[in-house]
C-alpha positions as CSV (number, residue, x, y, z in Angstrom):
1,M,-76.0,89.5,7.0
2,A,-76.9,85.8,6.4
3,K,-73.7,85.3,4.4
4,S,-71.7,86.9,7.3
5,K,-73.3,84.5,9.8
6,T,-72.6,81.5,7.5
7,S,-69.0,82.5,7.1
8,S,-68.6,83.0,10.8
9,K,-70.1,79.5,11.5
10,F,-67.8,77.9,8.9
11,K,-64.7,79.6,10.4
12,M,-65.7,78.4,13.9
13,T,-66.3,74.9,12.7
14,L,-62.9,74.9,10.9
15,F,-61.2,76.3,14.0
16,K,-62.8,73.6,16.2
17,M,-61.6,70.9,13.8
18,I,-58.1,72.3,13.8
19,F,-58.0,72.7,17.5
20,T,-59.3,69.1,18.0
21,A,-56.5,67.8,15.7
22,M,-54.0,69.7,17.8
23,L,-55.3,68.3,21.1
24,A,-55.4,64.8,19.5
25,A,-51.8,65.2,18.4
26,L,-50.9,66.3,21.9
27,I,-52.5,63.2,23.4
28,I,-50.6,60.9,21.0
29,L,-47.4,62.8,21.7
30,M,-47.7,62.6,25.4
31,T,-48.7,58.9,25.2
32,F,-45.7,57.7,23.1
33,T,-43.2,59.9,24.8
34,G,-44.3,58.8,28.3
35,I,-45.2,62.3,29.4
36,G,-48.9,61.4,29.5
37,Y,-48.5,58.8,32.2
38,I,-46.5,59.7,35.4
39,P,-45.5,56.6,37.3
40,I,-45.6,56.8,41.1
41,G,-44.8,53.3,42.3
42,P,-47.4,50.9,40.9
43,L,-49.7,53.9,40.2
44,K,-49.8,55.9,36.9
45,L,-51.2,59.4,36.9
46,T,-52.9,60.1,33.6
47,V,-52.2,63.6,32.3
48,N,-53.8,62.7,28.9
49,V,-57.2,63.3,30.4
50,L,-56.5,67.1,30.5
51,P,-56.8,67.7,26.6
52,V,-60.0,65.6,26.7
53,A,-61.5,67.9,29.4
54,I,-60.5,71.0,27.6
55,G,-62.0,69.7,24.3
56,A,-65.2,68.6,26.0
57,V,-65.7,72.0,27.7
58,F,-64.5,74.4,24.9
59,L,-65.4,72.5,21.8
60,G,-68.4,70.5,22.8
61,P,-69.5,66.8,23.5
62,A,-68.9,65.5,19.9
63,Y,-65.3,66.8,19.8
64,G,-64.8,65.7,23.4
65,A,-65.9,62.2,22.4
66,V,-63.4,62.2,19.5
67,L,-60.6,63.2,21.8
68,G,-61.7,60.5,24.2
69,L,-61.5,58.0,21.4
70,V,-58.0,59.1,20.6
71,F,-57.1,58.9,24.3
72,G,-58.6,55.4,24.5
73,L,-56.9,54.1,21.3
74,S,-53.5,55.5,22.3
75,S,-53.9,53.8,25.8
76,F,-54.8,50.5,24.1
77,F,-51.7,50.7,21.9
78,T,-49.5,51.0,25.0
79,C,-50.6,47.5,25.8
80,F,-48.4,46.2,23.0
81,G,-45.3,46.2,25.1
82,M,-45.2,49.7,26.6
83,D,-47.3,49.0,29.7
84,A,-46.5,46.0,31.8
85,L,-50.0,45.3,33.2
86,G,-51.6,46.1,29.9
87,T,-49.3,43.8,28.0
88,I,-50.2,40.9,30.4
89,L,-54.0,41.6,30.1
90,M,-53.6,41.7,26.3
91,G,-52.7,38.0,26.6
92,V,-55.8,37.3,28.7
93,N,-58.4,38.9,26.5
94,P,-57.5,41.6,23.9
95,F,-61.2,42.3,23.0
96,L,-62.2,43.1,26.6
97,L,-59.0,45.1,27.1
98,F,-59.9,47.2,24.0
99,I,-63.4,47.9,25.5
100,M,-61.8,48.7,28.9
101,C,-59.3,51.2,27.3
102,V,-61.7,52.9,24.8
103,V,-65.3,53.0,26.1
104,P,-64.6,54.9,29.4
105,R,-62.4,57.4,27.6
106,I,-65.1,58.2,25.0
107,L,-67.6,58.7,27.8
108,C,-65.3,60.9,29.8
109,G,-65.1,63.2,26.7
110,L,-68.8,63.0,25.8
111,L,-70.7,63.3,29.1
112,P,-68.8,66.4,30.5
113,G,-69.4,68.1,27.2
114,L,-73.1,67.4,27.4
115,L,-73.1,68.6,31.0
116,F,-71.4,71.9,30.1
117,K,-74.1,72.7,27.6
118,A,-76.6,72.8,30.5
119,F,-74.7,75.8,32.1
120,P,-75.6,79.4,31.3
121,K,-73.5,81.0,28.6
122,S,-72.6,83.9,30.9
123,S,-69.0,84.3,32.1
124,S,-69.9,83.0,35.6
125,G,-71.8,80.1,34.0
126,Q,-68.9,79.2,31.9
127,L,-66.5,79.3,34.8
128,I,-68.7,77.2,37.0
129,G,-69.3,74.8,34.2
130,S,-65.6,74.6,33.4
131,V,-64.8,73.7,37.1
132,A,-67.5,71.0,37.2
133,C,-66.7,69.4,33.9
134,C,-62.9,69.5,34.3
135,A,-63.4,67.7,37.6
136,L,-65.9,65.3,36.2
137,T,-63.7,64.2,33.3
138,P,-60.8,62.5,35.3
139,A,-63.4,61.1,37.8
140,L,-65.3,59.4,35.0
141,N,-62.0,58.2,33.4
142,T,-60.8,56.6,36.7
143,V,-64.1,55.1,37.8
144,G,-65.0,53.8,34.3
145,F,-61.6,52.3,33.6
146,L,-61.1,50.6,37.0
147,S,-64.7,49.4,37.1
148,L,-64.2,47.6,33.8
149,M,-60.8,46.3,34.8
150,W,-62.4,44.8,38.0
151,W,-65.3,43.4,36.0
152,F,-63.3,42.0,33.1
153,F,-60.0,41.0,34.8
154,G,-60.6,40.8,38.5
155,V,-60.1,37.1,38.6
156,S,-56.7,37.5,36.8
157,F,-55.5,39.6,39.7
158,T,-55.7,36.5,42.0
159,T,-55.1,33.6,39.6
160,D,-53.0,34.6,36.6
161,P,-49.3,33.8,37.3
162,K,-48.0,36.7,35.2
163,V,-50.2,39.2,37.0
164,L,-49.2,37.7,40.3
165,D,-45.5,38.1,39.5
166,L,-46.2,41.8,38.5
167,L,-48.1,42.4,41.7
168,A,-45.2,40.9,43.7
169,T,-42.9,43.6,42.2
170,W,-45.4,46.2,43.5
171,G,-45.1,44.6,47.0
172,V,-48.4,42.8,46.9
173,T,-47.6,39.3,48.2
174,D,-51.1,38.3,49.2
175,P,-53.3,39.4,46.3
176,V,-56.4,37.5,47.5
177,N,-56.7,39.8,50.5
178,S,-54.9,42.8,49.0
179,V,-56.3,43.2,45.5
180,F,-59.3,45.2,46.7
181,V,-57.0,47.5,48.6
182,L,-54.9,47.9,45.5
183,F,-57.9,48.9,43.4
184,A,-59.0,51.3,46.1
185,L,-55.5,52.8,46.1
186,F,-55.7,53.2,42.3
187,A,-59.1,54.8,42.5
188,G,-58.5,57.1,45.5
189,T,-55.0,58.3,44.8
190,N,-55.2,58.6,41.0
191,A,-58.7,60.2,41.0
192,L,-57.9,62.8,43.6
193,I,-54.6,63.9,42.0
194,E,-55.9,63.8,38.5
195,I,-59.1,65.7,39.5
196,A,-57.0,68.4,41.2
197,T,-54.6,68.7,38.3
198,C,-57.4,68.9,35.7
199,L,-59.5,71.2,37.9
200,V,-56.7,73.8,38.1
201,L,-55.1,73.6,34.7
202,G,-58.2,72.7,32.7
203,T,-60.3,75.5,34.2
204,A,-57.5,78.0,33.7
205,I,-57.0,77.0,30.1
206,C,-60.7,76.9,29.3
207,K,-61.2,80.3,30.9
208,A,-58.4,81.8,28.7
209,L,-59.9,80.1,25.6
210,F,-63.4,81.6,26.2
211,I,-61.9,85.0,26.7
212,V,-60.0,84.7,23.4
213,E,-63.2,83.4,21.7
214,K,-65.2,86.3,23.0
215,K,-62.7,88.9,21.7
216,L,-62.6,87.2,18.3
217,N,-66.4,87.3,18.0
């Protein structure tokens, strides 16, 4: 009996590692093919947060944090020429840019995973937990990322010539008075759409995964 439990635990750990690798590969693929970031004018909707939410809920906080790290690192690497604003901010302060890209993404995988563990293990508890955590993941990502951008690079949005030129292409001709509105637009529009997307798709996928897991056990 003990041997059977040990074997079952090993198989589950192996499955989680393989599934984490698959989700990490999906994040990388979506990042470098452009699928993970959908441009809408100056805004970029982040689809990459979806695999992080699924990992945090279904696999747990440790795996969620790993997927968040992959998300953050892939986001940072887009600042080497793939992302216009990120490339400019790389020239301002690459270390702070790295922190801005990576830390919020680790937290948006870790914290929802910890929260999900507080919900009951029943079917209804898993469903409610999935809804809450799939909504929390993109919210944490947007709030954390933009808060650090404002803290680290807020001055650059009103003084750096390259940033001002980029803002002009977005139609922002008076950044001193418009930069706060721009950040509010990023936070409001991005967060709402990403939360809605992650809430619907993430919850549905997590529900399906829990059903499959229950049948396998």
